[in-house]
C-alpha positions in Angstrom: -50.0 41.0 -103.9 -50.7 37.7 -105.6 -47.7 35.4 -106.2 -47.7 33.6 -109.6 -45.2 30.7 -109.3 -44.4 30.2 -112.9 -43.8 26.4 -112.4 -47.4 26.0 -111.2 -48.7 27.5 -114.5 -47.1 25.0 -116.8 -43.6 26.6 -117.1 -41.0 23.9 -117.0 -37.4 25.1 -116.1 -34.9 23.9 -118.7 -31.9 25.0 -120.7 -33.2 24.5 -124.2 -36.7 25.8 -124.7 -37.6 29.5 -125.0 -40.2 30.3 -122.4 -41.0 33.9 -123.4 -44.6 33.3 -124.7 -45.6 31.4 -121.6 -44.3 34.1 -119.2 -45.7 37.0 -121.4 -49.2 35.3 -121.2 -49.0 35.2 -117.4 -48.2 38.9 -117.4 -51.0 39.7 -119.8 -53.6 37.6 -118.1 -53.0 39.4 -114.8 -52.7 42.9 -116.2 -55.3 44.3 -113.9 -53.9 42.9 -110.7 -50.9 43.4 -108.5 -48.9 40.3 -109.1 -45.5 38.8 -108.4 -44.1 36.7 -111.2 -42.0 34.2 -109.2 -39.2 32.2 -110.7 -38.2 29.5 -108.2 -34.9 27.7 -108.3 -34.2 26.5 -111.8 -33.1 27.7 -115.2 -35.2 29.7 -117.6 -34.5 31.0 -121.1 -36.2 34.2 -122.1 -36.2 36.9 -124.8 -38.1 40.2 -124.6 -40.9 40.5 -122.0 -43.2 43.6 -121.9 -44.2 44.4 -118.4 -47.4 46.0 -117.1 -48.0 48.3 -114.1 -48.0 46.6 -110.6 -45.8 43.7 -111.8 -43.0 42.3 -109.6 -40.4 40.0 -111.1 -39.0 37.8 -108.3 -36.0 35.7 -109.3 -35.3 33.5 -106.3 -32.0 32.4 -105.0 -30.8 29.5 -107.2 -32.9 30.7 -110.1 -31.1 31.6 -113.4 -32.9 33.6 -116.0 -30.9 33.4 -119.2 -31.2 35.6 -122.2 -31.8 33.7 -125.4 -28.6 32.7 -127.2 -30.3 33.7 -130.5 -30.2 37.5 -130.8 -33.0 37.4 -133.4 -35.4 36.2 -130.6 -35.3 39.6 -129.0 -37.7 42.3 -130.0 -36.9 44.4 -133.1 -36.2 48.1 -132.8 -39.4 50.1 -132.6 -40.4 52.8 -135.1 -39.3 56.3 -134.1 -40.8 59.2 -135.9 -39.0 62.1 -134.3 -35.4 63.1 -134.9 -32.7 61.1 -133.0 -29.5 62.8 -131.8 -28.2 60.2 -129.3 -26.6 56.8 -129.7 -28.7 53.9 -130.8 -28.5 52.3 -127.4 -30.4 55.4 -126.0 -32.7 55.9 -128.9 -34.5 52.5 -128.9 -35.9 50.5 -126.0 -37.6 47.3 -127.1 -34.5 45.3 -127.8 -34.2 44.3 -124.1 -34.9 41.4 -121.9 -37.4 43.3 -119.7 -39.2 46.4 -121.0 -41.7 48.6 -119.2 -43.2 51.8 -120.7 -45.5 54.2 -118.9 -45.8 51.9 -116.0 -46.0 52.3 -112.2 -45.1 50.1 -109.3 -42.5 47.9 -111.0 -40.2 45.7 -108.9 -37.3 43.4 -109.8 -36.1 41.4 -106.8 -34.8 38.2 -105.5 -31.3 36.8 -105.0 -31.1 35.1 -108.4 -29.1 35.7 -111.5 -29.9 37.2 -114.9 -27.2 36.0 -117.4 -27.3 37.4 -120.9 -24.7 34.9 -122.0 -22.5 37.3 -124.0 -24.8 37.3 -126.9 -23.9 40.0 -129.4 -25.7 41.2 -132.6 -23.2 39.2 -134.7 -24.6 40.5 -138.0 -24.9 44.1 -136.7 -28.5 44.2 -138.0 -29.3 47.0 -135.5 -26.3 49.1 -136.7 -25.2 49.4 -133.1 -21.6 48.2 -133.2 -22.8 44.7 -132.6 -24.3 45.4 -129.2 -27.0 42.9 -128.2 -30.0 43.3 -126.0 -30.3 45.5 -122.9 -31.4 43.8 -119.7 -33.8 46.1 -117.9 -35.3 49.1 -119.8 -37.8 51.4 -118.1 -39.4 54.4 -119.9 -41.5 57.0 -118.1 -42.1 54.7 -115.2 -42.8 55.7 -111.6 -42.2 53.9 -108.3 -39.5 51.4 -109.3 -37.5 49.0 -107.1 -34.6 46.9 -108.4 -32.7 45.0 -105.8 -30.5 42.1 -104.8 -30.0 40.6 -108.3 -26.9 39.5 -110.1 -26.7 40.6 -113.7 -24.0 39.1 -115.9 -22.6 39.2 -119.5 -24.9 41.9 -120.9 -23.7 43.3 -124.3 -25.7 46.5 -124.1 -27.0 48.7 -121.3 -27.7 46.6 -118.2 -30.1 48.8 -116.0 -31.4 51.7 -118.0 -34.3 54.0 -117.0 -35.5 57.0 -119.0 -37.6 59.9 -117.7 -38.6 57.8 -114.7 -39.3 58.9 -111.1 -38.9 57.4 -107.7 -36.4 54.7 -108.6 -34.4 52.7 -106.0 -31.6 50.5 -107.2 -29.8 48.6 -104.4 -27.6 45.6 -103.7 -27.0 44.7 -107.4 -24.0 42.8 -108.5 -23.2 43.5 -112.2 -20.5 42.2 -114.4 -21.3 43.5 -117.9 -19.6 44.5 -121.2 -21.3 47.9 -121.6 -22.7 50.4 -119.1 -23.9 49.2 -115.7 -26.5 51.5 -114.2 -27.8 54.4 -116.4 -30.4 57.0 -115.2 -31.4 59.1 -118.2 -33.5 62.2 -117.4 -34.7 60.5 -114.2 -35.7 62.1 -110.9 -35.8 61.1 -107.2 -33.3 58.2 -107.6 -31.3 56.2 -105.0 -28.5 53.9 -106.1 -26.8 52.2 -103.2 -24.7 49.2 -102.2 -24.1 48.1 -105.7 -21.0 46.3 -107.1 -20.4 47.0 -110.8 -17.7 45.7 -113.1 -18.2 47.1 -116.6 -16.5 47.2 -119.9 -17.9 50.6 -120.5 -19.0 53.1 -117.8 -20.1 51.7 -114.4 -22.6 54.3 -113.3 -23.5 56.9 -116.0 -26.0 59.7 -116.0 -27.6 60.7 -119.3 -29.7 63.6 -120.4 -30.8 62.5 -123.9 -33.3 64.0 -126.3 -34.7 60.5 -127.0 -38.3 61.3 -126.1 -38.2 64.4 -128.4 -38.1 66.8 -125.5 -35.6 68.4 -123.1 -35.6 66.9 -119.6 -33.0 66.5 -116.8 -31.6 64.1 -114.2 -32.4 65.6 -110.8 -32.3 64.7 -107.1 -30.2 61.5 -107.4 -28.1 60.0 -104.6 -25.4 57.4 -105.3 -23.8 55.9 -102.2 -21.8 52.9 -100.8 -20.9 51.4 -104.2 -17.8 49.5 -105.5 -17.0 50.2 -109.1 -14.5 48.8 -111.7 -14.7 50.2 -115.2 -12.8 49.7 -118.5 -13.9 53.4 -119.2 -15.2 55.7 -116.5 -16.4 54.7 -113.1 -18.9 57.6 -112.6 -19.8 59.7 -115.6 -22.2 62.5 -116.6 -22.7 62.4 -120.3 -21.9 62.2 -123.1 -25.6 62.5 -124.0 -26.2 65.9 -122.4 -29.0 67.9 -123.8 -31.1 68.8 -120.8 -29.2 68.8 -117.5 -28.0 67.3 -114.3 -29.0 69.0 -111.0 -28.8 68.1 -107.3 -26.7 65.0 -107.6 -25.1 63.6 -104.4 -22.4 60.9 -104.6 -20.6 59.6 -101.5 -18.8 56.7 -100.1 -17.6 55.2 -103.4 -14.7 52.7 -103.8 -13.3 52.8 -107.4 -10.6 50.4 -108.6 -9.0 49.3 -111.9 -10.5 52.0 -114.1 -8.9 52.7 -117.5 -9.9 56.3 -117.9 -11.5 58.5 -115.2 -12.9 58.0 -111.7 -15.3 60.9 -111.9 -16.2 62.5 -115.3 -18.6 65.4 -115.5 -19.3 66.5 -119.1 -21.7 69.0 -120.7 -21.2 69.0 -124.5 -24.8 69.1 -125.9 -26.2 72.1 -124.0 -26.8 70.5 -120.6 -27.1 72.7 -117.5 -25.1 71.0 -114.7 -25.6 72.5 -111.2 -25.1 71.4 -107.6 -23.1 68.2 -107.9 -21.7 67.1 -104.5 -19.1 64.3 -104.3 -17.6 63.2 -101.0 -15.5 60.4 -99.6 -14.2 58.6 -102.6 -11.3 56.1 -102.7 -9.6 55.3 -105.9 -6.9 52.7 -106.6 -5.3 52.0 -110.0 -7.4 54.7 -111.7 -5.8 56.5 -114.7 -7.1 60.0 -113.8 -9.3 60.9 -110.9 -11.2 63.8 -112.4 -12.4 65.2 -115.7 -14.8 68.1 -115.8 -15.4 69.4 -119.3 -17.7 72.0 -120.9 -17.8 71.6 -124.7 -19.9 72.5 -127.7 -20.4 69.4 -129.7 -24.1 70.3 -129.6 -25.5 67.0 -130.8 -29.2 68.0 -130.6 -31.8 70.3 -132.0 -30.4 73.4 -133.6 -32.0 75.8 -131.1 -30.1 74.6 -128.1 -27.5 76.9 -126.4 -24.1 75.9 -125.0 -24.5 74.5 -121.6 -23.0 75.4 -118.2 -21.3 73.7 -115.3 -21.5 75.3 -111.8 -21.5 74.6 -108.1 -19.4 71.4 -108.1 -18.0 70.4 -104.7 -15.6 67.5 -104.5 -14.2 66.6 -101.1 -12.3 63.9 -99.3 -10.8 62.0 -102.2 -7.8 59.6 -102.1 -6.4 58.2 -105.3 -3.5 55.9 -105.1 -1.4 54.2 -107.7 0.7 53.5 -109.6 -1.6 52.5 -112.5 -0.6 49.0 -113.6 -2.0 46.3 -115.9 -5.1 44.6 -114.6 -7.4 41.8 -115.7 -10.7 43.2 -116.9 -13.8 42.5 -118.9 -13.7 43.3 -122.7 -15.2 46.7 -123.6 -16.8 46.1 -127.0 -17.5 43.4 -129.6 -14.1 43.3 -131.2 -12.2 43.2 -127.9 -14.5 40.3 -126.9 -13.8 38.4 -130.1 -10.1 39.0 -129.6 -10.3 37.9 -125.9 -8.6 41.2 -124.9 -9.2 40.8 -121.2 -6.2 42.5 -119.7 -5.7 46.3 -119.7 -2.1 47.4 -120.5 -1.3 51.1 -120.8 0.6 50.4 -124.0 -2.4 49.2 -125.9 -4.9 51.7 -124.5 -7.2 51.7 -127.6 -6.2 48.5 -129.5 -8.5 45.6 -129.4 -5.6 43.4 -130.5 -3.1 41.9 -128.2 0.0 44.1 -128.4 3.3 42.7 -127.3 5.1 45.2 -125.1 8.4 46.7 -126.1 10.8 48.7 -123.9 9.7 51.9 -125.7 6.0 51.2 -125.1 6.6 50.2 -121.4 8.5 53.4 -120.7 6.1 55.7 -122.6 4.2 58.2 -120.4 0.8 56.8 -119.7 -1.0 58.5 -116.9 -3.6 61.2 -117.9 -3.7 64.5 -116.1 -7.0 65.3 -114.3 -8.3 68.4 -116.1 -11.2 70.8 -115.3 -11.9 73.2 -118.1 -14.6 75.5 -119.4 -14.9 77.6 -122.5 -13.5 81.1 -123.0 -17.0 82.5 -123.3 -18.6 80.1 -120.9 -16.6 79.7 -117.7 -17.1 76.9 -115.2 -18.4 78.6 -112.0 -17.9 77.8 -108.4 -15.7 74.7 -108.5 -14.4 73.5 -105.1 -11.9 70.7 -104.4 -11.1 70.0 -100.7 -9.0 67.4 -99.0 -7.7 65.7 -102.1 -4.7 63.3 -102.2 -3.4 62.0 -105.6 -0.5 59.6 -106.0 1.1 60.1 -109.4 3.3 57.8 -111.4 5.4 60.6 -112.8 8.4 59.9 -115.0 7.6 62.4 -117.8 10.6 64.3 -119.2 11.0 67.4 -121.2 9.8 66.8 -124.8 7.3 64.1 -123.7 4.4 66.5 -123.0 2.3 69.1 -124.8 4.1 72.5 -124.6 1.0 74.3 -125.7 -2.5 73.1 -124.8 -5.0 74.0 -127.5 -8.7 74.3 -126.7 -10.7 71.5 -128.1 -14.4 72.2 -127.6 -15.9 70.1 -130.4 -14.1 66.8 -130.0 -15.4 63.7 -128.3 -15.1 64.5 -124.6 -12.6 62.2 -123.0 -9.9 63.1 -120.4 -7.3 63.3 -123.2 -9.3 65.8 -125.3 -6.6 68.4 -124.8 -3.7 66.1 -125.4 -2.3 62.8 -124.3 0.3 64.2 -121.9 -0.5 67.7 -120.5 2.2 70.0 -119.1 1.0 69.5 -115.5 1.1 66.1 -113.9 -1.6 66.5 -111.2 -4.3 69.0 -112.2 -4.9 71.3 -115.2 -7.5 74.1 -114.8 -8.7 76.5 -117.5 -11.6 79.0 -118.0 -13.0 78.9 -114.5 -14.6 81.6 -112.4 -14.3 81.2 -108.6 -12.1 78.1 -108.2 -11.5 77.0 -104.6 -8.8 74.6 -103.6 -8.1 73.5 -100.0 -5.7 70.9 -98.8 -4.6 69.4 -102.2 -1.7 67.0 -101.9 0.3 64.9 -104.4 2.9 62.2 -104.1 5.0 61.6 -107.2 6.5 58.1 -107.5 9.0 58.9 -110.3 10.7 62.2 -110.9 8.6 64.3 -113.3 9.7 67.5 -115.0 6.2 69.0 -115.2 4.4 71.4 -112.9 2.0 69.7 -110.5 -0.8 72.2 -111.2 -1.4 74.7 -114.0 -3.9 77.5 -113.8 -4.9 79.1 -117.1 -7.5 81.8 -117.3 -8.9 81.5 -113.7 -10.8 84.5 -112.5 
């Protein structure tokens, strides 16, 4: 592979001049070769680059690639002629720092840093709640390696790959405002040894309809990662049209997570089958689990309600109590308001809310809930060797006496109510539920049941 040292081709590292055209010309001029675009120690300001097959981006130790501080420098949204059912972030790809479409043999490596400099779409011209540019976006790419980089201050998806195959993501350090690592309908993927701090979900699987067809995530392994999330640490969904199958997650350390440690959601017709999760440690996580089958059905009209089956979760320890923690803002408004500490008494607010005695004493911890539909049961759900430390402290009158089904609402752990009548686990509409060695420790006296089983066959 030929190395192209950008500084030997007229690129001068600096902190003021946009270097996009020079780098893009280097890529275009070597389109028929296997080349490494090498950024030696220095500072480089870039906007959108479109990659070719057989391109390696090497950002050396001591090299800093900065996204432009002018959002208008990034590529505009491309024209899409087919119907769109998913969020804008998953519908358009060009507004990114690095874009590759229908490419093979793509590499991002080095021990350098990509810093997007907290640049938002201030005028909201993309109608995407002010989100800025993605960092790495790969569409229908094969044989991809992304390793050893640090990625900071991204205001949209950081590492996003759609309908791609044979992807390895390893040894990344991410501190970003939105999602960290997002495989969407991708197959044969390994994510390992990554450290992710995210304002949204840390590692999130998607199964979108963004290429105007059904597809699925399949044969993915996630292992040996450390995750912190303002939302969910590991999540399947919410974009969930096709499916998630043969996903293996193990040896994960989750801390300081506002919502759920592991969330598995099919709400748009996705078939979820054979998910195996093992050896997970959680600390200061609001609820360890959320498994949810709904019928939001955001997709083509001919889609059927999905299914969730063959889920095995084992060797999980979740300790608390859940306390306030310093975090990264989770959207544009919380960034503007410098809301960088997560208190349970201002769970949603982007303003700084002064605590009162009533707010401090209000029940806050969500109950892990695993629920299907009356007509579409979850099937073959297994939990083994689970320890959950609960804050407790809920009294009569402070929790939902009757839990109503909510199949159409946005799927979050509190979709059935803020405070459920069980403190530890709530199960509903499940066929063949297996529990083995489930233990709880309750810090404060709680007047609720530890576990509730409703319509389990």
